[in-house]
C-alpha positions in Angstrom: 17.4 87.5 210.9 17.7 89.5 207.7 19.6 88.9 204.5 21.6 91.9 203.2 19.4 92.1 200.1 19.0 95.4 198.1 15.4 96.0 197.3 14.6 98.0 194.1 11.2 98.7 192.6 10.4 97.5 189.1 7.6 97.9 186.6 6.9 94.1 186.6 7.3 91.5 189.3 9.0 88.8 187.3 11.7 91.1 185.8 12.2 92.8 189.2 12.6 89.6 191.2 15.2 88.3 188.7 17.1 91.6 188.6 17.2 91.9 192.4 18.2 88.3 192.9 21.0 88.5 190.3 22.3 91.7 191.9 22.6 89.9 195.2 25.0 87.5 193.5 27.0 90.2 191.8 25.4 90.4 188.4 23.9 93.9 188.0 21.4 93.9 185.1 18.6 96.4 184.8 15.0 95.4 184.6 14.9 96.5 181.0 17.8 94.1 180.1 16.1 91.3 181.9 12.9 92.0 180.1 14.5 92.2 176.6 16.7 89.2 177.0 13.7 87.2 178.1 11.7 88.6 175.1 9.0 90.0 177.4 7.4 92.1 174.7 4.4 90.3 173.4 0.8 90.4 172.1 -1.9 87.8 171.7 -5.7 87.9 171.2 -7.5 84.7 172.2 -11.2 85.0 171.5 -11.7 81.3 172.2 -10.3 81.6 175.7 -12.4 83.5 178.3 -11.4 85.2 181.5 -14.4 86.4 183.5 -16.5 85.6 180.5 -14.5 87.9 178.2 -11.8 87.1 175.5 -8.2 87.3 176.7 -5.9 89.9 175.3 -2.3 89.4 176.6 0.6 91.9 176.4 3.0 89.5 178.1 4.2 85.9 177.6 3.0 83.1 179.9 4.0 83.8 183.6 7.4 82.3 184.3 8.6 82.2 180.7 10.8 85.3 181.0 12.4 83.8 184.1 13.0 80.5 182.2 14.5 82.3 179.3 16.8 84.6 181.2 18.3 81.9 183.4 18.9 79.7 180.3 20.5 82.6 178.4 22.9 83.5 181.3 23.6 79.8 182.2 22.2 80.2 185.7 21.2 77.0 187.6 17.9 77.4 189.5 16.4 75.2 192.2 12.6 75.2 191.7 10.3 73.3 194.0 6.6 72.8 194.6 5.1 71.3 197.8 1.9 69.4 198.4 2.2 70.1 202.1 2.0 73.8 203.1 3.8 73.2 206.4 6.7 71.6 204.5 6.8 74.6 202.1 7.1 77.0 205.0 9.8 74.9 206.7 11.8 74.8 203.4 11.6 78.6 203.2 12.6 79.0 206.9 15.6 76.7 206.3 16.7 78.8 203.3 16.4 82.1 205.2 18.4 80.7 208.1 21.1 79.8 205.6 21.1 83.3 204.1 19.5 82.3 200.8 17.1 84.9 199.1 14.2 82.8 198.1 11.7 83.6 195.4 8.1 82.6 195.7 5.0 82.6 193.4 1.9 83.8 195.2 -1.7 84.9 194.7 -2.3 88.7 194.8 -5.8 88.8 196.2 -4.9 88.1 199.9 -1.6 90.0 200.0 -2.3 92.1 203.1 0.2 94.9 202.2 -1.4 95.5 198.8 -3.9 98.4 198.7 -7.4 96.9 198.4 -8.2 98.4 194.9 -5.1 96.6 193.5 -6.0 93.1 194.8 -7.4 90.8 192.2 -7.4 87.0 191.5 -4.0 86.6 189.9 -1.8 83.6 191.0 1.5 84.3 189.3 2.9 87.2 191.3 6.6 86.9 192.3 8.1 88.0 195.6 11.4 87.3 197.4 11.7 86.2 201.1 14.7 87.9 202.6 14.4 87.2 206.4 12.2 87.2 209.5 11.7 89.7 212.3 9.5 89.1 215.3 7.8 86.1 213.7 7.0 88.0 210.5 8.5 87.4 207.1 10.4 90.2 205.4 9.3 90.4 201.7 11.0 92.1 198.8 8.1 92.7 196.4 9.5 94.7 193.4 6.2 96.5 192.8 6.3 98.0 196.3 8.4 100.9 197.4 9.9 99.3 200.5 10.4 95.9 202.2 7.1 94.6 203.4 6.1 92.1 206.1 3.7 89.1 206.1 2.7 86.9 209.0 3.2 83.1 208.8 -0.5 82.4 208.1 -0.8 85.3 205.6 2.3 84.1 203.6 1.1 80.5 203.7 -2.3 81.6 202.4 -1.0 83.4 199.4 1.5 80.6 198.6 -1.5 78.3 198.4 -4.0 80.6 196.8 -7.0 78.9 195.1 -8.3 79.4 191.6 -6.7 79.4 188.2 -3.0 78.4 188.1 -2.6 77.6 191.8 1.0 78.4 192.9 1.1 75.2 195.1 3.8 76.7 197.4 6.2 77.2 194.5 9.6 78.6 195.6 12.9 79.0 193.8 16.5 80.1 194.4 19.8 80.4 192.5 22.1 77.4 193.0 24.9 78.2 190.5 25.9 81.6 189.0 28.5 81.7 186.2 31.6 83.7 186.9 31.3 85.5 183.5 28.3 86.0 181.2 28.1 86.6 177.5 25.7 89.5 177.7 25.9 90.5 174.0 25.0 86.9 172.9 22.1 86.9 175.4 20.8 90.3 174.0 21.0 89.1 170.4 19.1 86.0 171.3 16.4 88.0 173.0 16.1 90.4 170.0 15.8 87.5 167.5 13.2 85.7 169.5 11.2 89.0 169.8 11.3 89.4 166.0 10.1 85.8 165.6 7.2 86.1 168.0 6.0 89.5 166.9 6.3 89.4 163.1 7.3 85.9 161.9 4.9 83.4 163.6 2.1 82.1 161.4 -1.6 82.4 162.4 -3.9 85.4 163.2 -3.7 85.7 166.9 -0.1 86.4 167.9 2.2 89.4 167.4 1.4 92.3 165.1 -1.0 90.1 163.1 -2.9 89.6 166.4 -3.2 93.3 166.9 -4.7 93.7 163.4 -7.0 90.8 164.1 -8.2 92.4 167.3 -8.7 95.6 165.3 -11.0 93.9 162.8 -13.1 92.4 165.7 -13.5 95.6 167.8 -15.6 97.4 165.3 -18.1 94.6 165.2 -18.6 94.4 168.9 -21.4 97.0 169.5 -23.7 95.4 166.8 -22.8 91.8 167.7 -22.9 92.1 171.6 -24.7 95.3 172.3 -23.2 98.5 173.9 -22.9 97.2 177.5 -21.1 94.0 176.6 -18.9 95.6 174.0 -17.8 98.2 176.6 -16.9 95.4 179.0 -14.8 93.7 176.4 -13.0 96.9 175.7 -12.5 97.5 179.4 -10.8 94.1 179.7 -8.3 95.1 177.0 -7.5 98.4 178.9 -7.0 96.5 182.1 -4.6 94.0 180.5 -2.8 96.9 178.8 -2.4 99.2 181.7 -2.6 97.0 184.8 -1.6 93.5 184.0 0.9 95.0 181.5 2.4 96.9 184.4 4.5 99.8 183.5 1.8 100.9 181.1 1.3 100.6 177.4 1.7 96.9 177.4 5.4 97.1 178.3 6.3 99.1 175.2 8.1 101.8 177.2 10.1 99.1 179.0 11.1 97.5 175.6 12.1 100.9 174.4 14.5 101.2 177.4 15.9 97.8 176.5 16.6 98.9 173.0 18.6 101.9 174.3 20.7 99.6 176.5 21.1 97.0 173.7 22.3 99.8 171.3 25.1 100.7 173.7 26.1 97.1 174.6 26.1 95.9 171.0 27.4 99.2 169.5 24.5 99.4 167.1 23.3 103.1 167.0 20.2 102.2 164.9 18.7 100.4 167.9 18.7 103.7 169.8 16.7 105.3 167.0 14.3 102.4 167.0 14.0 102.9 170.8 12.5 106.3 170.2 10.1 104.9 167.6 9.0 102.3 170.1 8.4 105.1 172.7 6.1 106.7 170.1 4.3 103.3 169.8 3.9 103.2 173.5 2.4 106.7 173.5 -0.1 105.5 170.9 -1.1 102.5 173.1 -1.6 105.0 176.0 -3.8 107.1 173.7 -5.7 103.9 172.7 -6.3 103.3 176.4 -7.7 106.8 177.0 -10.0 106.6 173.9 -11.2 103.1 175.0 -11.8 104.3 178.6 -14.0 107.1 177.3 -16.2 104.6 175.5 -16.3 102.3 178.6 -17.6 105.3 180.6 -20.3 106.1 178.0 -18.7 109.4 176.9 -18.4 108.3 173.3 -20.9 106.8 170.8 -20.7 103.3 169.3 -19.4 104.9 166.1 -16.1 105.5 167.9 -15.4 101.7 167.8 -14.7 102.2 164.1 -12.2 105.0 164.8 -10.7 102.8 167.6 -10.3 100.0 165.1 -8.5 102.2 162.6 -6.2 103.6 165.3 -5.3 100.0 166.3 -4.4 99.3 162.7 -2.0 102.3 162.8 -0.4 101.0 166.0 0.1 97.6 164.4 1.8 99.1 161.3 4.1 101.3 163.4 5.0 98.5 165.7 5.8 96.1 162.8 8.1 98.8 161.4 10.1 98.8 164.6 10.5 95.0 164.7 11.6 94.9 161.0 14.0 97.7 161.7 15.5 95.7 164.5 15.9 92.7 162.2 17.7 94.9 159.7 19.9 96.5 162.3 21.2 93.2 163.8 21.5 91.3 160.5 
């Protein structure tokens, strides 16, 4: 039993699952469009919130938010369900697969048996799609993998009920109603305006471009305040969020650049294509930041480099702000 479901890789699981599921129902939107309409570009620095004892730096909105935004923008009705009983959760999935319904699930990464060991970590908001069963194993479309993967009954149940922060609790979802036509231009504009709001308009020091500048001001104080070892750990946490949790690299800046290219064509606004190239340059600088930070983490640079890194981050913030203000001008 296998649903005729086209599997495509993606830079990020949430975007990839949405794109693949929509394509099954006849709406072919790229991952970049999904990401942009859902306002996936983001930044926040939360010094008061600790993960593994270190401040959280995020390059993405809260897991599930892109999904919520895209389905609302395209007027798609979703059925979303959580289960207290794992056996009932598995039975509900089996029923869907028997009825030919591709079914999304939220799972923990750490015990995904098809993931290479170095890439397993405690993250309970990974998205996959169940598309059938063969010889008692579940066929899984995981957009960060090259091909269809397989999981046993017990392994799938285990990741659907992963323990720790943000337990998935057997969460599964599927599309109940798809509109015959969608207003793509309206959805793109809404995504662009929300991005401008979140990245340059919101008050407070921790979100958007202001948050990048705030992080910059903190970084240069870390060696003296925390010591070389702890400062390097804090810096390593940023690099991990930027290059690993911000899958696709550079905190999704390249993916947003691709969105601007497509938005330029769909909206017939050439300026957005020019801004796409500027955002690619911003992404290159984030990559350069990761390399510089990595050298410090490995002890190849002195603590004085934290000041240089701080100044470099200020430059990134200024250039990124210029892109968002340019978008605001282009669509006004």
